[in-house]
C-alpha positions as CSV (number, residue, x, y, z in Angstrom):
1,X,-11.6,23.1,4.7
2,X,-8.3,22.4,6.4
3,X,-6.9,25.2,8.6
4,X,-3.3,25.9,9.4
5,X,-3.1,25.7,13.2
6,X,-1.0,22.9,14.8
7,X,-3.7,22.8,17.5
8,X,-6.5,21.8,15.2
9,X,-7.7,18.2,15.9
10,X,-6.8,15.3,13.7
11,X,-8.9,12.6,15.4
12,X,-12.3,13.9,14.4
13,X,-15.4,11.7,14.0
14,X,-15.3,11.6,10.2
15,X,-11.6,10.8,10.3
16,X,-12.1,7.9,12.8
17,X,-15.0,6.5,10.7
18,X,-12.9,6.5,7.5
19,X,-10.0,5.0,9.6
20,X,-12.3,2.1,10.6
21,X,-13.6,1.5,7.0
22,X,-10.0,1.5,5.7
23,X,-8.9,-0.8,8.6
24,X,-11.6,-3.4,7.7
25,X,-10.9,-3.3,4.0
26,X,-7.2,-3.7,4.8
27,X,-8.0,-6.8,6.8
28,X,-9.8,-8.2,3.8
29,X,-7.0,-7.2,1.3
30,X,-4.0,-8.4,3.4
31,X,-5.4,-11.9,3.8
32,X,-4.3,-12.2,0.2
33,X,-0.7,-12.0,1.3
34,X,-1.2,-15.8,1.6
35,X,-2.5,-16.1,-2.0
36,X,0.9,-17.1,-3.4
37,X,0.7,-20.3,-1.3
38,X,-2.7,-21.0,-2.8
39,X,-1.3,-20.4,-6.3
40,X,1.6,-22.7,-5.6
41,X,-0.9,-25.5,-4.7
42,X,-2.5,-24.9,-8.0
43,X,0.8,-25.4,-9.8
44,X,2.1,-21.9,-10.3
45,X,5.8,-21.1,-10.1
46,X,7.5,-17.9,-8.9
47,X,7.5,-16.2,-12.3
48,X,3.8,-17.1,-13.0
49,X,2.9,-15.8,-9.5
50,X,4.7,-12.6,-10.3
51,X,2.8,-12.3,-13.6
52,X,-0.6,-13.0,-11.9
53,X,0.1,-10.2,-9.4
54,X,1.4,-8.0,-12.2
55,X,-1.8,-8.4,-14.2
56,X,-3.8,-7.2,-11.2
57,X,-1.5,-4.2,-10.8
58,X,-1.7,-3.3,-14.5
59,X,-5.4,-3.2,-14.3
60,X,-5.3,-1.0,-11.3
61,X,-2.9,1.4,-13.0
62,X,-5.1,1.6,-16.1
63,X,-8.1,2.4,-13.9
64,X,-6.4,5.2,-11.9
65,X,-6.8,8.1,-14.4
66,X,-10.6,7.5,-14.5
67,X,-10.7,7.1,-10.7
68,X,-8.8,10.4,-10.3
69,X,-11.2,12.2,-12.6
70,X,-14.3,10.9,-10.8
71,X,-12.9,11.9,-7.4
72,X,-12.1,15.4,-8.5
73,X,-15.5,15.9,-10.2
74,X,-18.0,13.8,-8.3
75,X,-16.3,13.4,-4.9
76,X,-14.6,10.7,-3.0
77,X,-17.7,9.0,-1.5
78,X,-18.9,7.8,-4.9
79,X,-15.6,6.0,-5.6
80,X,-15.4,4.6,-2.0
81,X,-18.9,3.0,-2.2
82,X,-18.5,1.7,-5.8
83,X,-15.1,0.2,-4.9
84,X,-16.5,-1.3,-1.7
85,X,-19.3,-3.1,-3.6
86,X,-16.9,-4.4,-6.2
87,X,-14.6,-5.6,-3.4
88,X,-17.4,-7.7,-1.8
89,X,-18.2,-9.3,-5.1
90,X,-14.5,-10.1,-5.9
91,X,-13.8,-11.6,-2.5
92,X,-16.7,-13.9,-3.0
93,X,-15.5,-15.0,-6.4
94,X,-12.2,-16.3,-5.0
95,X,-14.3,-19.2,-3.7
96,X,-14.9,-20.3,-7.4
97,X,-11.2,-20.6,-8.3
98,X,-9.9,-24.1,-8.7
99,X,-7.1,-23.8,-11.3
100,X,-4.7,-21.4,-12.8
101,X,-6.6,-20.3,-15.9
102,X,-8.5,-17.4,-17.4
103,X,-11.1,-17.2,-14.6
104,X,-8.3,-16.6,-12.1
105,X,-7.1,-13.6,-14.1
106,X,-10.7,-12.2,-14.4
107,X,-11.0,-12.3,-10.6
108,X,-7.6,-10.7,-10.1
109,X,-8.4,-8.0,-12.6
110,X,-11.6,-7.2,-10.6
111,X,-9.7,-7.2,-7.4
112,X,-7.2,-4.7,-8.9
113,X,-9.9,-2.3,-9.8
114,X,-11.6,-2.5,-6.4
115,X,-8.4,-1.9,-4.5
116,X,-7.4,0.9,-6.8
117,X,-10.6,2.7,-6.0
118,X,-10.5,2.1,-2.3
119,X,-6.8,2.8,-1.8
120,X,-6.9,6.1,-3.7
121,X,-10.3,7.3,-2.5
122,X,-10.0,6.5,1.2
123,X,-6.5,8.1,1.5
124,X,-7.7,11.2,-0.5
125,X,-10.8,11.5,1.7
126,X,-8.6,11.3,4.8
127,X,-6.3,14.1,3.4
128,X,-9.4,16.3,2.8
129,X,-10.2,16.0,6.5
130,X,-6.8,17.0,7.9
131,X,-5.6,20.5,9.0
132,X,-2.9,21.7,6.6
133,X,-0.4,22.2,9.4
134,X,-0.8,18.6,10.6
135,X,-1.4,16.8,7.3
136,X,1.7,14.6,7.2
137,X,1.1,13.7,10.8
138,X,-2.6,12.9,10.0
139,X,-1.7,10.8,7.0
140,X,0.8,8.9,9.1
141,X,-1.9,8.2,11.7
142,X,-4.4,7.2,9.1
143,X,-1.8,4.8,7.6
144,X,-2.0,2.8,10.9
145,X,-5.4,1.6,9.6
146,X,-3.5,0.1,6.7
147,X,-0.4,-1.2,8.6
148,X,-2.2,-3.0,11.4
149,X,-4.0,-5.3,9.0
150,X,-0.7,-6.5,7.7
151,X,0.1,-8.0,11.1
152,X,-3.4,-9.1,12.0
153,X,-4.1,-10.6,8.6
154,X,-0.7,-12.3,8.5
155,X,-1.3,-14.0,11.8
156,X,-5.0,-14.7,11.1
157,X,-4.1,-16.3,7.8
158,X,-1.5,-18.5,9.5
159,X,-4.2,-19.6,12.1
160,X,-6.9,-20.2,9.5
161,X,-4.6,-22.2,7.2
162,X,-3.3,-24.3,10.1
163,X,-6.8,-25.4,10.9
164,X,-8.8,-25.1,7.7
165,X,-8.3,-24.4,4.0
166,X,-8.0,-21.5,1.6
167,X,-11.8,-21.4,1.2
168,X,-12.1,-20.4,4.8
169,X,-9.5,-17.7,4.2
170,X,-11.5,-16.3,1.3
171,X,-14.7,-16.4,3.4
172,X,-13.1,-14.4,6.2
173,X,-11.9,-11.8,3.7
174,X,-15.5,-11.5,2.4
175,X,-16.8,-10.8,5.9
176,X,-14.3,-8.0,6.4
177,X,-15.1,-6.6,2.9
178,X,-18.8,-6.5,3.8
179,X,-18.1,-4.8,7.1
180,X,-16.0,-2.2,5.5
181,X,-18.7,-1.4,2.9
182,X,-21.3,-1.0,5.7
183,X,-19.0,1.4,7.6
184,X,-18.4,3.4,4.4
185,X,-22.1,4.2,4.0
186,X,-22.2,7.2,6.4
187,X,-19.1,8.9,4.9
188,X,-19.6,12.3,3.4
189,X,-17.4,14.4,1.2
190,X,-15.4,17.3,2.6
191,X,-14.1,18.4,-0.7
192,X,-15.1,21.2,-3.1
193,X,-14.4,22.0,-6.7
194,X,-14.3,25.7,-5.5
195,X,-11.1,25.0,-3.5
196,X,-8.2,26.7,-5.2
197,X,-7.4,26.8,-9.0
198,X,-9.4,25.1,-11.7
199,X,-8.8,21.4,-12.3
200,X,-6.4,20.7,-15.2
201,X,-6.7,17.0,-15.3
202,X,-4.7,13.9,-14.5
203,X,-2.0,14.5,-17.2
204,X,-1.2,17.9,-15.8
205,X,-0.8,16.5,-12.3
206,X,1.4,13.7,-13.7
207,X,3.8,16.1,-15.4
208,X,3.9,18.8,-12.8
209,X,7.6,19.6,-12.3
210,X,7.8,19.5,-8.5
211,X,5.8,16.2,-8.4
212,X,8.1,14.3,-10.8
213,X,10.8,13.5,-8.3
214,X,8.1,12.2,-5.9
215,X,6.7,9.9,-8.7
216,X,10.2,8.5,-9.2
217,X,11.0,7.9,-5.5
218,X,7.5,6.4,-4.9
219,X,8.0,4.1,-7.9
220,X,11.4,2.8,-6.6
221,X,10.0,2.4,-3.1
222,X,6.9,0.5,-4.5
223,X,9.0,-1.8,-6.7
224,X,11.2,-2.8,-3.8
225,X,8.1,-3.6,-1.7
226,X,7.1,-6.3,-4.1
227,X,9.9,-8.4,-2.5
228,X,7.9,-9.0,0.7
229,X,4.3,-8.5,-0.5
230,X,4.6,-10.9,-3.4
231,X,7.3,-13.4,-2.5
232,X,7.7,-13.5,1.3
233,X,5.2,-16.4,1.5
234,X,7.1,-18.6,-1.0
235,X,10.4,-17.6,0.7
236,X,9.1,-18.8,4.0
237,X,7.6,-22.0,2.5
238,X,10.9,-22.9,0.8
239,X,13.4,-21.9,3.6
240,X,11.2,-22.5,6.7
241,X,13.0,-19.7,8.6
242,X,10.0,-17.9,10.0
243,X,6.3,-17.3,9.3
244,X,4.2,-14.6,7.7
245,X,2.7,-13.7,11.0
246,X,6.2,-13.2,12.6
247,X,7.5,-11.0,9.8
248,X,4.3,-8.9,9.4
249,X,3.7,-8.5,13.1
250,X,7.2,-7.1,13.5
251,X,6.8,-5.0,10.3
252,X,3.5,-3.5,11.1
253,X,4.1,-3.3,14.8
254,X,7.2,-1.2,14.3
255,X,5.4,1.0,11.8
256,X,2.4,1.5,14.0
257,X,4.5,2.3,17.2
258,X,6.6,4.8,15.1
259,X,3.5,6.5,13.7
260,X,1.7,6.7,17.1
261,X,4.7,8.1,18.9
262,X,6.6,10.1,16.3
263,X,4.1,11.0,13.6
264,X,4.8,14.6,14.4
265,X,8.5,14.3,13.6
266,X,8.6,15.0,9.8
267,X,6.7,18.3,10.2
268,X,8.9,19.4,13.0
269,X,12.3,18.7,11.6
270,X,11.6,18.6,7.9
271,X,10.2,15.6,5.9
272,X,13.3,14.8,3.9
273,X,15.5,14.8,7.0
274,X,13.4,11.9,8.2
275,X,12.8,10.3,4.8
276,X,16.4,9.4,4.0
277,X,17.2,7.6,7.3
278,X,13.9,5.7,6.9
279,X,14.9,4.6,3.4
280,X,18.2,3.4,4.8
281,X,16.4,1.3,7.4
282,X,14.2,-0.3,4.7
283,X,17.2,-1.2,2.6
284,X,19.0,-2.7,5.7
285,X,15.9,-4.8,6.3
286,X,16.2,-6.4,2.9
287,X,19.9,-7.1,3.5
288,X,18.9,-8.9,6.7
289,X,16.3,-11.0,4.8
290,X,19.0,-11.9,2.2
291,X,21.2,-13.2,5.0
292,X,18.4,-14.7,7.2
293,X,18.9,-18.3,8.5
294,X,16.4,-18.2,11.3
295,X,13.3,-16.5,12.7
296,X,15.3,-13.9,14.7
297,X,16.7,-12.4,11.5
298,X,13.3,-12.5,9.9
299,X,11.7,-10.6,12.8
300,X,14.6,-8.1,12.9
301,X,14.2,-7.5,9.1
302,X,10.5,-6.9,9.8
303,X,11.2,-4.3,12.4
304,X,13.6,-2.4,10.1
305,X,11.3,-2.6,7.1
306,X,8.4,-1.4,9.2
307,X,10.4,1.6,10.5
308,X,11.3,2.4,6.9
309,X,7.8,2.0,5.5
310,X,6.3,3.7,8.6
311,X,7.9,7.0,7.7
312,X,8.4,6.7,3.9
313,X,4.8,6.3,2.8
314,X,3.3,9.2,4.8
315,X,6.2,11.5,4.0
316,X,5.9,11.0,0.3
317,X,2.1,11.1,0.2
318,X,2.2,14.3,2.4
319,X,4.6,15.9,0.0
320,X,2.3,14.9,-2.9
321,X,-0.8,16.5,-1.2
322,X,1.2,19.6,-0.3
323,X,2.6,20.2,-3.8
324,X,-0.5,19.3,-5.8
325,X,-3.3,21.8,-6.5
326,X,-6.2,21.3,-4.1
327,X,-8.6,20.7,-7.0
328,X,-6.2,18.1,-8.4
329,X,-5.7,16.3,-5.1
330,X,-7.7,13.3,-6.3
331,X,-5.7,13.0,-9.5
332,X,-2.4,13.4,-7.7
333,X,-3.3,10.8,-5.1
334,X,-4.5,8.4,-7.8
335,X,-1.1,8.7,-9.5
336,X,0.7,8.2,-6.2
337,X,-1.3,5.1,-5.3
338,X,-0.9,3.8,-8.8
339,X,2.9,3.7,-8.2
340,X,2.3,0.9,-5.7
341,X,0.4,-1.1,-8.4
342,X,3.2,-0.2,-10.8
343,X,5.7,-1.6,-8.2
344,X,3.9,-4.9,-8.2
345,X,3.6,-4.9,-12.0
346,X,7.4,-4.3,-12.5
347,X,8.7,-5.8,-9.3
348,X,6.6,-9.0,-9.4
349,X,7.8,-10.5,-12.6
350,X,11.3,-9.0,-12.3
351,X,12.0,-10.1,-8.8
352,X,10.3,-13.4,-9.6
353,X,12.8,-13.9,-12.4
354,X,15.7,-13.0,-10.1
355,X,14.5,-15.7,-7.7
356,X,14.2,-18.2,-10.5
357,X,17.7,-17.6,-11.8
358,X,19.6,-16.5,-8.7
359,X,17.6,-17.3,-5.6
360,X,16.0,-15.4,-2.7
361,X,19.1,-13.8,-1.2
362,X,20.0,-12.1,-4.5
363,X,16.4,-11.0,-4.9
364,X,16.3,-9.4,-1.5
365,X,19.7,-7.8,-2.2
366,X,18.2,-6.4,-5.5
367,X,15.4,-4.8,-3.5
368,X,17.9,-3.2,-1.1
369,X,19.8,-1.8,-4.1
370,X,16.6,-0.4,-5.6
371,X,15.9,1.6,-2.4
372,X,19.4,2.9,-2.1
373,X,19.7,3.9,-5.8
374,X,16.3,5.6,-5.7
375,X,17.2,7.6,-2.6
376,X,20.4,8.8,-4.2
377,X,18.7,9.9,-7.4
378,X,15.9,11.5,-5.5
379,X,18.3,13.5,-3.3
380,X,19.9,15.0,-6.3
381,X,16.7,15.6,-8.3
382,X,14.7,17.2,-5.5
383,X,17.6,19.2,-4.0
384,X,16.5,22.6,-2.9
385,X,12.8,21.9,-2.6
């Protein structure tokens, strides 16, 4: 069980093993940042691409309550292994897609379930391993295993597609998915139903008063993220102002450096004192993308966005873990990670429609406005906590 000393270690053997498993599944997943380009080749437009990603997200959201229940009753390892097996199958099935039709949606639905299981269970497992006094710091460090693949997969995808085709991209994702599953096999649960108060269920965690502002802010943050994770590929293809590798290397590089050097900062000065400047940086990054006319602006936007994301995610998730009952940690983290699927579900079609009717600059400006408005409402709603 976690202790309360600031001197307790974060980088334990089990933590590093789960870090490696998450890193490999992140490499597999983030190669699909290039999927919009594949869908465009099959004849899909921006709105349809948003809908395809939205269907995946809707499936993940629908699966999260069951995932939370299983994690809190049976443990995290069960979900991690089941999600890893499904992820391997789904990555292989991308090789069978040759048109925008029902089969594409079936594969995307399966991918949504697999990622919902892995995202929620691996982050919850990491939280279980961390000392209480260093939990936000530990979550920030664990998040490096998810941020680095954004850069590496972005660059790797650029290299693969410059020399081969999308089938090679999908095969590479399959290799990473298999490697992640193999590394997950030795994982063991460090969770107990005896920890704290009785489990009340997912609905109770969803309606807990001090968690509601976090659900709101997380949802606004996640909806804005759809701007780059769903539409950056088509933006770059249309405008030719940069590359996926350039943006996501800057984005994840800034986030990783921030977490490695300053992961301790939120717990030392207060999480919300760091959160609001981070959200401002994220919004500014979207403004730069809206005005971008060359690769320098794209790279600068990536740095600002990475700084914003680098602090916002671990701070919000750390607050969720801190406020949730220990025996409902799985349910709470399932809800929190579902917000990011909800962001794709809402942000994908909505921002796709903005692009269709008003263009990419207005879309990125809309994302900046979402972040700013969310921060203002959250500041008032969560005041005093």
